[in-house]
N, C-alpha and C positions, 0 to 999 in steps of 0.2 A: 332139378329136384322135383319129384312127383308130389302133387298136393292131393290130399284126401285123407281118408281114415288110415289109421295104423293097424296093420295086421299083426298077429301074434304068432311067433314061431315057438313051437315046443321043442326044446333042445335037451340034449343029454345033460343031466344034472352035473354041476361043477365044470361044465364046458362053455358056459355063457360067454366068457371073455374070449375064448378061442373062436367061437362062432362070430362074434362081433368083429374080430380081426379079419376073418375070412370074408365077411360081408363087406368090410371096408375095402379090402383088396379087389373085390368084384364091383366096387362103386355103387353099392346098394345102401340107400339111406336107412339107418337103423338107430335104435336108442336102447341102451342098456343102463338103466338107473342103478347106480351104485351108492352105497352108504359106507361110512368109515366106522370101523369098530376097533377098539383096543383088545388085543388078545394076549394072554399070558402063556408063553411056552415054558418049558422046564428051565431053560437057561436065560431067558429074556422076555421082555414085553415088546410086542410089535403092533403097528397099526395096519389093519387089513382093509382093503376095498372089497366089499361083498355085494352081490346082486340083491336088489330090493325084492325081486320076484324070481326065486330059485326055479331054474328050468325054463325060463322064457326070455326072449329077446323081441322087441318090437321093431317092425319094418314097414316101410312105405315104398311102393314100387308100381310101375306101370305093368299091366297084365302080361305084356310080351316078355317081361323080365322074370316071370314066375318060375320058370324052370331053373334059372340061375340061382334063385332064392332057395328053392326046396332041395336042390342038390348040393347045397353048402355042407361041408363036413360038420357033423355034430347035430344037424337038424333032424328031428324025429318026424315032425309033420307041421304043416301050416294050418292054424285054426282059422276059422272065418266063414263057415257055411251059414252063419246067422249073425244078426246084429250084435248079439251079446258077446260074440267072440271077436269083435273088432273094438278098437279104442279110438275115441275122438281126438282130434288135435288139441282140443281144450284140456282133456284129461292129461295128456302127455305134457302139455305146457305147465299145468299145475304142479305135476311131479317134478319137472325140471326146475321150475322157479322155487318150489319148496326146498329142494335139496341145495340149490345154490344160495338160498337166502338164510340157511342155517336151521330150518325147521328140523326137528328130530323125527325122521321117518325111519321106521324099522319094520322088518317082516313080522307078521303076526298071524297065528292060525285063525281061521275063520271062526267067528264067535257069534252064533245066531241069537244069543240071549242078551237082554239088557234094554236100555232106553235108547230109542232111535232119536238122533239129533241132526241138526244142520248147522254147519259152521257159518257164522254171520259176518265175520270180518277176516281180513288177511288174504293171503294167496289162495287159500282153500275155501274162500267164501262160496256158499251154495253147495258145497260137498256134504253128502249125507253119510252118517255112520252110526255106530253103536258105541255108547259109553261103557267102558270097562273098569274105570278106576277114577276116583276123585282124590287127589292129594294137593300138592302145590299147584299143579296144572291138571287139566282133565284129559285123560287118555281116551281117544276116540279111535275105534277100529273102522277103517274105510275099506270097502270091498271093491276090487277091480274085477268085474264080472267076466271079462274076456279071458282071464287066466285062472279064474276061480281061486284067487288068493287075496289076501288082505295085507294091509300094512297099518301100523299104529301111528297116530299123530297126536302130539301133545299141544293143547291149546289152553288158553285161560277159559275158566268156566263162564265168564261173562261173554265170551265170543261164540257161544253156541245157543241154539234154541231147541226146545224139546218138540219133536214132531208128534209123537203119540206114546202112550204108555202101553207096555205089553201086559196082557191080562191072562195069558196062558201060564199055567204052573209049569216050572222047568222040567218036571218029571214027565210031562205030556209031550215034550218035544223030542223027536228022535234025532240022532246024529246027522241024518241026511235031509231032514225037513226043517223048515223054518216055521215057527209058530206065527199064526196070523191073529192079529188083535181084532 
């Protein structure tokens, strides 16, 4: 097993599981985080396993194995020309542990507006995100920069601390740019 950062494979949408199977057959260390969701079909209700990050599979490999990885059927390209396109082992471990511990992790569209917070307790301690909802629990949107996607995390409001307030009016923020406070 290769130790180091996790690279991100951009794969054909809805082919994440097939790519993971091919990587497994090639002996490449990979991780495809899946969450469970109840789906209602016309004649019945079924439980589906869906990718947390649509269109992406995480891989760790030695450089000499690169060709085997990028030629895997279903792979579009390997991200990783910059640090923001790799994922640390700690980030992967938090996602693994969160999913196996029963945390409710779901894909979520990137949401640049809202209060920036840091989770203070639990598996996701130290993780920063944006609060989007306060109900029984606090919904925090966490961005994984490497894939430019986000997922939502539900935590108790007591388990977060505010990092800073956003002072920019929402109408001043374009869809592609984040406001800076």
